[in-house]
FIMARSE-251546 format. One record per residue (C-alpha): residue in three letters; x, y, z. Coordinates in pm, whole numbers, plus 50000, padded with zeros to 5 digits. Layout:
<recs>
ALAXYZ...
</recs>
This chain:
<recs>
MET672784139629600LEU674414151629935GLU674274118930043ARG676554101329750ILE678874130429850ALA679074119730184ALA678994082630131VAL681984089429946LEU684204113930155ARG683454087230446GLN685544062930307LYS688924054730513LYS691114065230121ALA693124096730120VAL692274119929990HIS693844121429677THR692224086529578LEU688124100029709LEU689084129129373GLY687814104729072ASP685134102029275LEU683964132429447THR684364148629126THR682174127128938GLU679514130329223ILE679854167129233LEU679714166028814LYS676364143228769VAL674694182129013VAL676774208328802ALA678224207728426ALA682294221728455ASP684874212828224SER687294208528514LEU687254213128836ARG690134222229133TYR690464213629488ASP692284239729703LEU692694222930085GLU695004237130388ASP697214215230585GLN698974225930850GLY699344257630680LYS700544247430354LEU698054245230069TRP697354207429874SER695914212529543ARG694594191229251ALA692934195828918ILE691014171828778LYS688814168228436PRO685804148228399GLY687034110928346GLY691204122028421GLU693554122128686PRO694244141828945GLN696814169228916ARG699234190529048PRO698374222428888GLY702254240928755LEU704274265229024GLY702784296629088GLU699364287128959VAL696934282529266PRO696634315829531ARG697124309729926LEU693754315130110THR693244344630275SER690554356730512LYS689154381130202GLU688344346330035PHE685604351829725ASP682934332429704GLY680354325229420ALA680674329329018ARG682744355728798THR683844353828469VAL687064347228395GLU689714343728130GLY687994316627900GLY685734310628031PHE682904312928387GLU684644303328733ALA682714294729062VAL683904290029406ALA682524272429715LEU684704276829983LEU685264247830239GLY684964247630608ILE683324245430908GLY683944285131099GLU687134294730911THR687814283230537ALA690044254130528GLY689834249930133ARG687954262529812LEU686424241429481ILE686764258929243LEU684544248028940ARG685564263928556ARG683634254928224ALA683874276827849ALA680514270727759ALA677994293027978PRO677814313028340PHE677124296828655SER674184301428748GLU672274300029180ASP670304270729028ASP673734254828975
</recs>
């Protein structure tokens, strides 16, 4: 699984164009109704939300909180379902991947 995700990320394409392939690979491992990628780029936050089989969309104004040093990493219950957050970056947090689903909570096995 990690090999395929790494192969997708090594492609010389703009990040926005990689999200469809990356989302497909992630959804082969864990079931989710939607994903959101939040990446920090030179102090600005770049976010895209995507549903399985759909195109990446920019979240609405005010929907995405800024990255902080106290970012949550793990699974939790949110309004309307469940959420899992994976922090991205080496050494310091440079982004987060958020998976959401309504059906069942995320577990350590997901």
